[in-house]
C-alpha positions as CSV (number, residue, x, y, z in Angstrom):
1,M,-2.6,24.1,-24.1
2,R,0.5,25.3,-22.2
3,R,-1.7,26.3,-19.5
4,T,-3.3,23.6,-18.6
5,G,-0.2,21.3,-18.3
6,T,1.4,23.9,-16.4
7,G,-2.0,23.3,-13.5
8,L,-1.4,20.1,-13.7
9,L,2.0,20.1,-12.8
10,A,1.5,22.4,-10.2
11,L,-1.9,20.6,-8.6
12,S,0.3,16.9,-8.6
13,F,3.3,18.8,-6.5
14,L,0.8,20.1,-4.1
15,G,-0.9,16.9,-3.7
16,M,2.3,15.5,-3.0
17,L,3.1,17.7,-0.2
18,L,0.2,17.4,1.3
19,A,0.2,13.8,1.1
20,P,2.6,12.9,4.1
21,S,0.6,15.7,7.0
22,V,-2.2,13.5,5.9
23,A,-0.4,10.2,6.5
24,L,0.9,11.3,9.4
25,A,-2.0,12.3,11.7
26,Q,-2.5,11.8,15.4
27,A,-6.0,10.4,17.0
28,Y,-6.2,11.4,20.8
29,R,-9.1,10.2,22.6
30,W,-10.4,12.2,25.7
31,V,-13.1,12.1,27.9
32,D,-15.6,14.7,28.9
33,E,-17.3,16.2,32.0
34,Q,-20.0,13.8,32.0
35,G,-18.0,10.8,30.9
36,K,-18.7,10.7,27.2
37,V,-15.5,9.7,25.4
38,H,-14.4,11.6,22.2
39,Y,-11.8,10.8,19.4
40,S,-10.2,14.0,17.7
41,E,-7.7,14.0,14.7
42,G,-4.6,16.2,16.0
43,L,-4.5,17.6,19.4
44,D,-5.6,20.8,18.4
45,S,-8.8,19.5,17.6
46,V,-9.4,18.5,21.7
47,P,-10.7,21.5,23.4
48,P,-8.4,23.1,25.4
49,K,-9.3,22.1,28.8
50,Y,-9.1,18.4,27.8
51,R,-5.8,18.2,26.5
52,E,-3.8,17.4,29.7
53,T,-5.9,14.4,29.6
54,A,-6.3,13.2,26.1
55,K,-4.1,10.6,25.1
56,P,-3.0,9.2,21.6
57,I,-3.9,6.9,19.8
58,E,-1.5,3.7,18.7
59,F,-2.8,1.8,15.4
60,P,-1.3,-1.7,15.1
61,K,1.2,-1.4,12.6
62,A,0.1,-3.4,9.1
63,P,1.4,-7.4,8.7
64,P,4.5,-7.7,6.8
65,P,2.9,-9.5,2.7
66,P,3.0,-12.7,3.2
67,P,6.3,-14.4,1.4
68,P,5.5,-15.2,-2.2
69,A,4.1,-18.6,-3.9
70,P,6.9,-21.4,-4.6
71,S,6.7,-21.6,-8.4
72,P,5.4,-25.6,-9.1
73,E,7.6,-28.2,-10.5
74,K,8.0,-28.4,-13.9
75,T,6.7,-31.0,-15.6
76,E,9.2,-33.5,-18.1
77,G,8.4,-31.1,-21.0
78,E,9.5,-28.3,-19.4
79,K,13.0,-30.1,-17.8
80,K,13.7,-30.8,-21.7
81,P,16.3,-28.3,-23.6
82,A,14.7,-26.1,-26.2
83,E,15.5,-27.4,-29.6
84,K,18.0,-24.7,-32.1
85,P,15.8,-22.0,-34.2
86,G,15.6,-23.3,-37.3
87,E,16.0,-26.3,-37.1
88,P,13.3,-28.8,-38.1
89,E,11.0,-31.0,-36.2
90,K,11.7,-34.5,-34.8
91,P,8.7,-36.9,-35.7
92,K,7.4,-38.5,-33.2
93,E,7.6,-42.2,-33.0
94,S,4.0,-43.5,-32.8
95,G,3.7,-47.1,-31.1
96,G,1.0,-48.8,-32.3
């Protein structure tokens, strides 16, 4: 059982190390001799003769999250102070 825990820990650590490199990958756009547009992840995946003309692609940044919704107004019942614990309930008056 100890072996499984150690392996899982090592695998988790390796995953954390690799995650930032995926997030920081840069995409490039380049055009070949026939005028065909190509897209590549990383400059090293662009053929050497096209690397000078390859352009990094700028992706728009994600918009900020919307502000939290305002809380609804409290009703009259919620505005009254809470009764003390252990205090007997007051009978409601019936009108009629």
